[in-house]
VEXLO-948548 format. One record per atom (N, C-alpha, C): residue in one letter; atom name; x, z, y. Coordinates in steps of 0.05 Angstrom, whole numbers, plus 5000, padded with zeros to 4 digits. Layout:
// residues N
+---+----+------+------+------+
| r |  a |   xx |   zz |   yy |
+---+----+------+------+------+
| a | CA |    X |    Z |    Y |
...
+---+----+------+------+------+
END
This chain:
// residues 78
+---+----+------+------+------+
| r |  a |   xx |   zz |   yy |
+---+----+------+------+------+
| m |  N | 7698 | 7617 | 6322 |
| m | CA | 7688 | 7641 | 6333 |
| m |  C | 7707 | 7651 | 6355 |
| n |  N | 7696 | 7659 | 6377 |
| n | CA | 7711 | 7669 | 6400 |
| n |  C | 7720 | 7698 | 6394 |
| r |  N | 7745 | 7701 | 6391 |
| r | CA | 7756 | 7728 | 6383 |
| r |  C | 7752 | 7748 | 6405 |
| k |  N | 7754 | 7740 | 6430 |
| k | CA | 7751 | 7759 | 6452 |
| k |  C | 7722 | 7769 | 6452 |
| k |  N | 7703 | 7752 | 6447 |
| k | CA | 7675 | 7760 | 6446 |
| k |  C | 7670 | 7780 | 6422 |
| l |  N | 7683 | 7774 | 6399 |
| l | CA | 7680 | 7792 | 6376 |
| l |  C | 7691 | 7820 | 6383 |
| v |  N | 7714 | 7821 | 6396 |
| v | CA | 7726 | 7846 | 6404 |
| v |  C | 7706 | 7862 | 6422 |
| t |  N | 7695 | 7847 | 6442 |
| t | CA | 7676 | 7860 | 6460 |
| t |  C | 7652 | 7871 | 6445 |
| m |  N | 7641 | 7855 | 6427 |
| m | CA | 7618 | 7863 | 6411 |
| m |  C | 7625 | 7888 | 6394 |
| a |  N | 7648 | 7887 | 6380 |
| a | CA | 7656 | 7909 | 6363 |
| a |  C | 7659 | 7935 | 6380 |
| n |  N | 7671 | 7932 | 6403 |
| n | CA | 7675 | 7955 | 6421 |
| n |  C | 7648 | 7966 | 6431 |
| q |  N | 7628 | 7949 | 6435 |
| q | CA | 7602 | 7958 | 6443 |
| q |  C | 7589 | 7974 | 6421 |
| i |  N | 7592 | 7965 | 6396 |
| i | CA | 7581 | 7980 | 6373 |
| i |  C | 7595 | 8008 | 6372 |
| a |  N | 7621 | 8008 | 6376 |
| a | CA | 7635 | 8034 | 6375 |
| a |  C | 7626 | 8052 | 6397 |
| a |  N | 7621 | 8041 | 6421 |
| a | CA | 7612 | 8057 | 6444 |
| a |  C | 7585 | 8071 | 6437 |
| f |  N | 7568 | 8057 | 6423 |
| f | CA | 7542 | 8068 | 6415 |
| f |  C | 7547 | 8092 | 6396 |
| f |  N | 7564 | 8088 | 6376 |
| f | CA | 7568 | 8109 | 6355 |
| f |  C | 7587 | 8131 | 6365 |
| a |  N | 7601 | 8127 | 6387 |
| a | CA | 7619 | 8147 | 6397 |
| a |  C | 7605 | 8173 | 6406 |
| a |  N | 7579 | 8171 | 6412 |
| a | CA | 7563 | 8194 | 6419 |
| a |  C | 7557 | 8213 | 6396 |
| e |  N | 7561 | 8203 | 6371 |
| e | CA | 7556 | 8218 | 6347 |
| e |  C | 7576 | 8242 | 6346 |
| p |  N | 7566 | 8266 | 6344 |
| p | CA | 7584 | 8289 | 6344 |
| p |  C | 7602 | 8291 | 6319 |
| d |  N | 7593 | 8280 | 6297 |
| d | CA | 7609 | 8281 | 6272 |
| d |  C | 7625 | 8254 | 6271 |
| h |  N | 7651 | 8256 | 6274 |
| h | CA | 7668 | 8233 | 6276 |
| h |  C | 7666 | 8215 | 6251 |
| s |  N | 7664 | 8228 | 6227 |
| s | CA | 7663 | 8212 | 6203 |
| s |  C | 7637 | 8196 | 6201 |
| v |  N | 7616 | 8207 | 6212 |
| v | CA | 7590 | 8193 | 6213 |
| v |  C | 7592 | 8169 | 6233 |
| a |  N | 7606 | 8173 | 6255 |
| a | CA | 7611 | 8151 | 6274 |
| a |  C | 7626 | 8128 | 6261 |
| v |  N | 7647 | 8135 | 6247 |
| v | CA | 7664 | 8114 | 6234 |
| v |  C | 7647 | 8099 | 6213 |
| a |  N | 7632 | 8114 | 6197 |
| a | CA | 7614 | 8101 | 6177 |
| a |  C | 7592 | 8085 | 6191 |
| g |  N | 7583 | 8094 | 6214 |
| g | CA | 7562 | 8079 | 6228 |
| g |  C | 7572 | 8052 | 6238 |
| v |  N | 7596 | 8052 | 6249 |
| v | CA | 7608 | 8026 | 6258 |
| v |  C | 7612 | 8008 | 6234 |
| a |  N | 7623 | 8018 | 6212 |
| a | CA | 7627 | 8001 | 6189 |
| a |  C | 7600 | 7991 | 6177 |
| g |  N | 7581 | 8009 | 6176 |
| g | CA | 7554 | 8000 | 6166 |
| g |  C | 7542 | 7979 | 6183 |
| h |  N | 7544 | 7981 | 6209 |
| h | CA | 7533 | 7961 | 6227 |
| h |  C | 7547 | 7934 | 6222 |
| l |  N | 7573 | 7934 | 6221 |
| l | CA | 7588 | 7909 | 6216 |
| l |  C | 7580 | 7897 | 6189 |
| q |  N | 7577 | 7914 | 6169 |
| q | CA | 7569 | 7904 | 6142 |
| q |  C | 7541 | 7892 | 6142 |
| r |  N | 7523 | 7905 | 6155 |
| r | CA | 7495 | 7895 | 6155 |
| r |  C | 7489 | 7871 | 6173 |
| y |  N | 7502 | 7871 | 6197 |
| y | CA | 7494 | 7852 | 6217 |
| y |  C | 7514 | 7830 | 6224 |
| w |  N | 7538 | 7833 | 6215 |
| w | CA | 7558 | 7812 | 6221 |
| w |  C | 7561 | 7794 | 6197 |
| e |  N | 7561 | 7768 | 6202 |
| e | CA | 7566 | 7748 | 6181 |
| e |  C | 7595 | 7751 | 6170 |
| p |  N | 7599 | 7742 | 6145 |
| p | CA | 7626 | 7744 | 6134 |
| p |  C | 7647 | 7731 | 6152 |
| r |  N | 7642 | 7709 | 6164 |
| r | CA | 7662 | 7696 | 6181 |
| r |  C | 7669 | 7712 | 6205 |
| m |  N | 7649 | 7727 | 6216 |
| m | CA | 7655 | 7745 | 6238 |
| m |  C | 7673 | 7768 | 6230 |
| r |  N | 7668 | 7779 | 6206 |
| r | CA | 7684 | 7800 | 6196 |
| r |  C | 7713 | 7790 | 6190 |
| r |  N | 7715 | 7766 | 6179 |
| r | CA | 7741 | 7754 | 6174 |
| r |  C | 7757 | 7752 | 6200 |
| e |  N | 7743 | 7743 | 6221 |
| e | CA | 7757 | 7739 | 6247 |
| e |  C | 7765 | 7766 | 6259 |
| v |  N | 7749 | 7786 | 6258 |
| v | CA | 7757 | 7812 | 6269 |
| v |  C | 7780 | 7824 | 6254 |
| y |  N | 7782 | 7819 | 6228 |
| y | CA | 7806 | 7827 | 6213 |
| y |  C | 7830 | 7811 | 6221 |
| a |  N | 7826 | 7786 | 6227 |
| a | CA | 7849 | 7769 | 6237 |
| a |  C | 7859 | 7780 | 6263 |
| v |  N | 7841 | 7789 | 6280 |
| v | CA | 7849 | 7801 | 6306 |
| v |  C | 7865 | 7827 | 6300 |
| l |  N | 7855 | 7844 | 6283 |
| l | CA | 7868 | 7869 | 6276 |
| l |  C | 7895 | 7864 | 6264 |
| d |  N | 7897 | 7845 | 6246 |
| d | CA | 7922 | 7841 | 6231 |
| d |  C | 7942 | 7824 | 6247 |
| g |  N | 7933 | 7813 | 6270 |
| g | CA | 7950 | 7795 | 6286 |
| g |  C | 7972 | 7810 | 6300 |
| g |  N | 7970 | 7836 | 6301 |
| g | CA | 7991 | 7852 | 6315 |
| g |  C | 7987 | 7850 | 6345 |
| g |  N | 8004 | 7864 | 6359 |
| g | CA | 8003 | 7863 | 6388 |
| g |  C | 7978 | 7877 | 6399 |
| e |  N | 7972 | 7872 | 6424 |
| e | CA | 7950 | 7885 | 6437 |
| e |  C | 7924 | 7870 | 6430 |
| h |  N | 7908 | 7882 | 6413 |
| h | CA | 7884 | 7868 | 6403 |
| h |  C | 7859 | 7875 | 6419 |
| g |  N | 7859 | 7898 | 6433 |
| g | CA | 7837 | 7906 | 6449 |
| g |  C | 7814 | 7921 | 6435 |
| l |  N | 7817 | 7924 | 6409 |
| l | CA | 7796 | 7939 | 6394 |
| l |  C | 7798 | 7969 | 6399 |
| s |  N | 7775 | 7981 | 6402 |
| s | CA | 7775 | 8010 | 6407 |
| s |  C | 7785 | 8025 | 6382 |
| p |  N | 7796 | 8049 | 6386 |
| p | CA | 7806 | 8064 | 6363 |
| p |  C | 7784 | 8069 | 6342 |
| l |  N | 7760 | 8073 | 6350 |
| l | CA | 7738 | 8077 | 6331 |
| l |  C | 7734 | 8052 | 6314 |
| v |  N | 7735 | 8029 | 6326 |
| v | CA | 7732 | 8004 | 6311 |
| v |  C | 7755 | 8001 | 6291 |
| v |  N | 7779 | 8006 | 6301 |
| v | CA | 7803 | 8003 | 6283 |
| v |  C | 7800 | 8022 | 6260 |
| e |  N | 7792 | 8047 | 6265 |
| e | CA | 7789 | 8066 | 6243 |
| e |  C | 7769 | 8058 | 6223 |
| a |  N | 7746 | 8047 | 6233 |
| a | CA | 7725 | 8037 | 6214 |
| a |  C | 7735 | 8014 | 6198 |
| l |  N | 7749 | 7995 | 6211 |
| l | CA | 7759 | 7972 | 6196 |
| l |  C | 7779 | 7979 | 6175 |
| v |  N | 7797 | 7998 | 6182 |
| v | CA | 7817 | 8006 | 6163 |
| v |  C | 7805 | 8022 | 6140 |
| a |  N | 7788 | 8041 | 6147 |
| a | CA | 7777 | 8059 | 6126 |
| a |  C | 7758 | 8045 | 6107 |
| h |  N | 7745 | 8024 | 6117 |
| h | CA | 7724 | 8010 | 6101 |
| h |  C | 7731 | 7982 | 6094 |
| r |  N | 7757 | 7976 | 6095 |
| r | CA | 7765 | 7948 | 6091 |
| r |  C | 7755 | 7936 | 6064 |
| a |  N | 7756 | 7952 | 6043 |
| a | CA | 7748 | 7941 | 6017 |
| a |  C | 7719 | 7931 | 6017 |
| s |  N | 7702 | 7944 | 6031 |
| s | CA | 7674 | 7936 | 6031 |
| s |  C | 7667 | 7917 | 6054 |
| l |  N | 7684 | 7916 | 6075 |
| l | CA | 7677 | 7899 | 6098 |
| l |  C | 7691 | 7871 | 6097 |
| e |  N | 7715 | 7870 | 6087 |
| e | CA | 7729 | 7845 | 6087 |
| e |  C | 7719 | 7826 | 6066 |
| p |  N | 7706 | 7804 | 6074 |
| p | CA | 7696 | 7785 | 6054 |
| p |  C | 7718 | 7769 | 6041 |
| a |  N | 7713 | 7761 | 6016 |
| a | CA | 7732 | 7744 | 6002 |
| a |  C | 7734 | 7717 | 6017 |
| r |  N | 7757 | 7705 | 6015 |
| r | CA | 7761 | 7678 | 6027 |
| r |  C | 7744 | 7658 | 6012 |
| p |  N | 7731 | 7640 | 6026 |
| p | CA | 7715 | 7620 | 6012 |
| p |  C | 7732 | 7600 | 5996 |
+---+----+------+------+------+
END
């Protein structure tokens, strides 16, 4: 999976939900979208990007959603 593409896609999702006036709803919206529409391997990869340290390029809203909802979003290793 191309990590740069995943970062771009995650940031596009966050850009959509950023218009939500209630920040907690926006965070939940990003997490819900990732849960419903991203395959487990895609979610594993985006967590690898987040956990890799350094400049990952993920928007703050994506990072907040990934951190706050990690228990429900991060799939178990096969």
